[in-house]
N, C-alpha and C positions, 0 to 999 in steps of 0.2 A: 664090812668092816661097821664101826658103832657110828649111829647118826645121833643126832639132835634132834630135839622136839623143842624148838625156841617156843612153842605155846605158851610152857611153863615159864616164861622168863619175861615176860612184858617187857618191852624195854621202855626206859622212859624218855620224855620229850627230853630232847638237847640240839643246843645249835650246833650249826656247823663250823662255823667260826668261833674264834675263845680268840678274849682281852690278849691286845698284840704285844702287850708288856710280857706275855708267859714267852716271847720270841727274845728277848733280849736277857742277858747273860744274869743269874743273880745277885755278879756285884755290880751292876747297873742302878742297882735299887738302894734306895737312903738304908730300907729294913727290910725285910723281907715282907711283902703283903700275904693275908689270908689266902688269898685266890692264886697263892703261887706255889708250885708244885717242891714239896719240900727236897735239900740236896741228899743226897746218898752218897757214901763216902766207902761203905763195904756193905757187902751182905752174908750173908747166914745163909745156903740155899736151900739145906733141908729145910728151911721156912716153906719151902714153894713147890719142890720137885720131889718127888716121893723115893728118888735113884740120888738124892743131894746132892748132886751133879752140878755145874755150872749150868748153864745155857750154852750152847754151841750155835745157835741161831737165834738173830735177833731181829725184830718187826718194827721201826723205826714210824712211829705215829700211824699205832695199828687201828686207829679209828675204833668202829664198832667189833672188832676183833673178827670178820669174817674170814680171814685169809688165818688169822693164827688160830683158833677151834679148829678149822678142816684140817691145817697142815699138822696141828698137833694127833690129833685123831690117823691119819692117813702115815703117820710117821712116830710111833708110840715108842722107839728108840731112841728119840731125840727130844730134848730140850728147849724150847723157845720162851722166849721173851719178850712180849711188845710191853713198847713202850710209847706213851699217850701223855696228851697237855689235858685232856676230857677228864676230870677228874668222875663226872658220872660214867662216861663211857667205863672207863679203867675199873669199876665199882660193877656193872654190869656185865663184862667182861672176866671178872672172876668168884661171882656168883655162878655163872655159869660153870667155870669149870671146876666149884666146890660142888656144887649140885649133879654135875654131871661123871665127878670122882675122877676130873682129867689130871695123869699125874704127870704132866711133862708140860704144861701150859702155866705161864702166870703173864701178869699186865703189871704196871709199875706206873703211877703217877708220875710222873719226871718230865723234865723241859733238858731234851740234849744239846742243847745250844752248853748246857755246865757240862762238855765233855761226858761218858761213863765210866769213872775211876773203879765204878764197883766190878767193873770186868776185867779180865786180868787179859795181860799180854799175850796175845797171839792164840786166844782162844776160841776163835769165833771163826765158823767154817761159813758162812752165809749171813745177810744183810739184804732186809727187803727197807726199798723207801719209794713208797709210794703215793701219787698225785698230792704232791707237799701244796701247800697254799701258794697261790704264786709270786702275789706281792710287785705287780706289773710296775707300779711306780717306781722311779729308780729310787727315790729319796727314802723307801720302805727295803731297796735290796738287801738292808742290814738287818733284816728281819728273818732271811733267808738263811734257813741252819745252812745248807750246800754252800760249800766254800774250799780256799784250800787248806782253812784250819780245822773242819771238819774231817776231811779228808785223810790229813794228818790224824786225827784220835784215831780213825777208820784203820789207817795204815799199822797203828801201836795195836788194836785189839784183833786182826785179823791174821789166820793162817796166810804163808806162800801158798799161792794162788787160789784163795777163798775170795768168792764170789759174792760182789755187790747187784741187787738186782733193781732196776729204775725204771719209771715209770710214768708217764705222765700227758696229757689231755691238750697241754699249753707249751707249743713251739719254743714260745722264749726261754722260760725255763729248760727244755731239752737241750736246747744251743747254749745255755748261762752254766747247764752243770757241766756239759762236754769241753766248754772254756777252762772250765776250772780242773777236771780229766787232766787237760793235755794241762796245763799250769803244774802241777803238781810231780806228776812224769815218775809216780809209784805204780800207775794202774792201767792195763788196756781196756778199749771197750767195743763193741760190738753191739750192731741192732740185732734185736731178734724176731723175725715173723714169724715163726714155727711155735706153733700151739707144743707139739709132742717135745720138742728142746725147751721150750721154756716151762711145762710142766710142771703149774703149780696154782693153786685150788685160785680162784678169782676171787677178787676185793670185790666190795659192794659196789665201787665208785665205778668199778671196771667194770661192771654187769651194768650199771647204769648207761656207760657209754656207749656201751653193744645196744641198748633197747634205745637209744637215742639217736646213733648212728654217728656219735662224736669217734671223731679218729684218735687215736693216742699212741704213743711211742714208748718203745720198750726197749732198754740198754743192757747187758748183761757185761757188766765191769768188773774186771779178774786182776787181784794181784800180783805182781810182776814176784817170780822165784827170790 
């Protein structure tokens, strides 16, 4: 399997956190600030994937692309799309994709709080949503992407029996996500502590948690038939 020599791609310094207004829908702004990602209504997939097919895997909040890039290398027959709020991270990921000629990966600078109208109905097999910003304070919960509305959009784009993978190191976020899933009643979920069953490349944050001994939780959420 192909590997990437990341020394060829110096990573720019970037903040871990972004402007909190990026977590609010476009319509909540009087006009689009220059730092707000553009809306995407539709897309020509041949601009990003060699086979011209749409993605079947989404990595929401793909960060610096550790999982995105490795997953693409391990599954060359599957198109994976990353969505990320930090423009610098997206530009860097796409530089690596271009430099390594990876035909089945792409990353968009985009805020998923605006839904994903450019993704076709019932076209997605797998969604990753890992280590989201916790927004601990109750008054900030409105900035959390995960909600019944978010699950409605996932229900639209995911195939029957498609899977949503969740991972967080914040207990209250895990509880919040579970409660949202229960309210929605279109998905089932279970904890996954078995690495063989999880069978995914580790994210940068997951590796950090392992090094520091920080516990984290993993859920596999399945759309009902």
